[in-house]
C-alpha positions as CSV (number, residue, x, y, z in Angstrom):
1,E,-11.7,-6.5,15.3
2,V,-9.8,-4.8,12.5
3,Q,-8.1,-7.1,10.1
4,L,-6.2,-6.6,6.9
5,V,-5.3,-9.4,4.5
6,E,-2.9,-8.8,1.5
7,S,-2.9,-10.9,-1.6
8,G,-1.7,-10.8,-5.2
9,G,2.1,-11.1,-4.7
10,G,4.2,-13.4,-6.8
11,L,7.2,-13.8,-9.1
12,V,7.3,-11.6,-12.2
13,Q,10.0,-10.5,-14.7
14,A,11.4,-7.0,-14.8
15,G,9.0,-4.8,-16.7
16,G,6.0,-6.9,-15.7
17,S,3.0,-6.0,-13.6
18,L,1.2,-7.3,-10.5
19,R,-1.9,-6.1,-8.6
20,L,-1.9,-6.3,-4.8
21,S,-5.1,-6.4,-2.8
22,C,-5.6,-5.4,0.8
23,G,-9.0,-6.7,2.1
24,A,-10.2,-4.9,5.2
25,S,-12.7,-6.0,7.8
26,G,-13.8,-4.9,11.2
27,F,-14.4,-1.3,10.2
28,T,-16.3,0.7,7.5
29,F,-14.4,2.9,5.1
30,N,-14.4,6.4,6.5
31,D,-11.7,9.1,6.4
32,W,-8.8,6.9,7.6
33,P,-5.8,6.3,5.4
34,I,-4.6,2.9,4.1
35,A,-1.0,2.7,3.0
36,W,1.4,0.2,1.5
37,F,4.8,-0.3,3.0
38,R,7.9,-2.4,2.2
39,P,11.2,-3.0,4.0
40,A,14.1,-0.8,2.8
41,P,17.8,-0.5,3.6
42,G,18.2,1.6,6.8
43,K,14.5,1.6,7.5
44,E,12.2,-0.9,9.1
45,R,9.5,-0.1,6.5
46,E,9.4,2.4,3.6
47,G,6.1,4.0,2.7
48,V,5.2,3.2,-0.9
49,S,1.8,4.7,-1.4
50,C,-1.2,5.9,0.6
51,I,-4.9,6.6,-0.1
52,S,-7.5,8.4,1.9
53,L,-10.6,6.1,2.3
54,G,-12.7,9.3,2.5
55,D,-11.8,11.5,-0.5
56,G,-9.6,9.1,-2.4
57,N,-6.6,11.5,-2.4
58,T,-3.3,9.6,-2.9
59,Y,0.4,9.9,-2.2
60,Y,3.3,8.0,-3.8
61,A,6.9,7.7,-2.9
62,D,9.3,9.1,-5.5
63,S,10.6,5.6,-6.1
64,V,7.3,4.3,-7.4
65,K,5.6,7.5,-8.8
66,G,4.4,6.9,-12.4
67,R,4.7,3.1,-12.1
68,F,2.3,2.3,-9.2
69,T,-1.3,3.2,-8.8
70,I,-3.3,2.9,-5.6
71,S,-7.1,2.7,-5.6
72,K,-10.0,1.7,-3.5
73,D,-13.3,-0.1,-3.8
74,N,-15.6,0.9,-1.0
75,A,-18.2,-1.7,-1.8
76,K,-15.6,-4.5,-1.4
77,N,-13.7,-2.8,1.5
78,T,-10.5,-3.4,-0.6
79,V,-7.6,-1.2,-1.5
80,Y,-5.5,-2.1,-4.5
81,L,-1.9,-1.4,-5.6
82,Q,-1.4,-1.8,-9.3
83,M,2.4,-2.2,-9.9
84,D,3.6,-1.7,-13.5
85,S,7.1,-1.5,-15.0
86,L,8.4,-3.5,-12.0
87,K,12.1,-3.4,-11.3
88,P,14.3,-5.9,-9.4
89,E,14.7,-3.3,-6.6
90,D,10.9,-3.5,-6.0
91,T,11.4,-7.0,-4.7
92,A,10.1,-7.1,-1.1
93,V,7.3,-8.2,1.2
94,Y,4.5,-5.6,0.8
95,Y,2.4,-4.8,3.8
96,C,-0.8,-2.8,4.0
97,A,-1.7,-0.8,7.1
98,V,-4.6,1.4,8.3
99,G,-4.3,4.4,10.6
100,K,-7.1,5.4,12.9
101,F,-6.9,9.1,12.1
102,T,-8.5,11.4,9.6
103,A,-6.5,11.8,6.3
104,T,-8.2,14.0,3.7
105,G,-7.1,16.7,1.4
106,S,-3.6,16.9,0.0
107,L,-1.4,14.1,1.4
108,N,2.3,14.5,1.8
109,A,5.4,12.5,2.8
110,G,4.5,12.9,6.5
111,I,1.7,10.5,6.1
112,M,4.1,7.7,5.2
113,R,5.5,7.3,8.7
114,A,5.0,3.7,9.8
115,E,4.5,4.6,13.4
116,L,1.2,6.4,12.5
117,Y,-0.5,3.2,11.5
118,D,-2.4,1.0,13.9
119,Y,-3.2,-2.2,12.1
120,W,-1.1,-4.2,9.7
121,G,-1.6,-7.2,7.4
122,Q,0.7,-10.2,7.3
123,G,2.4,-9.2,4.0
124,T,2.6,-10.6,0.5
125,Q,5.9,-11.4,-1.2
126,V,6.7,-9.7,-4.5
127,T,9.8,-10.9,-6.4
128,V,11.0,-9.3,-9.6
129,S,13.6,-11.2,-11.6
130,S,16.0,-9.4,-13.9
């Protein structure tokens, strides 16, 4: 059974950093994508960043580009989201999700559609105070 467990959320001041982890079990890292999402006004969930578990290619939403870094550790079956220069508007519950489809090569905004993803974690709260 595929399971995803997020951790690392918390309370931080604006300008601070947090590192979220997404521990995966029930499958081996292959060419599937793992992405991070958060709720956004007018959307159920906004795609924040994505990484191919195969070639490690990444994608970032414009709102986090240059501040967030996604990475993976195949040996630990874990994907990380390093969040720097946090802003109050980054406050949200962050979810990781895995899609059962091949995602390699150049990734684009099309991969950040929540409906593409099959398994979701329970979420971890990130709160950024001003």
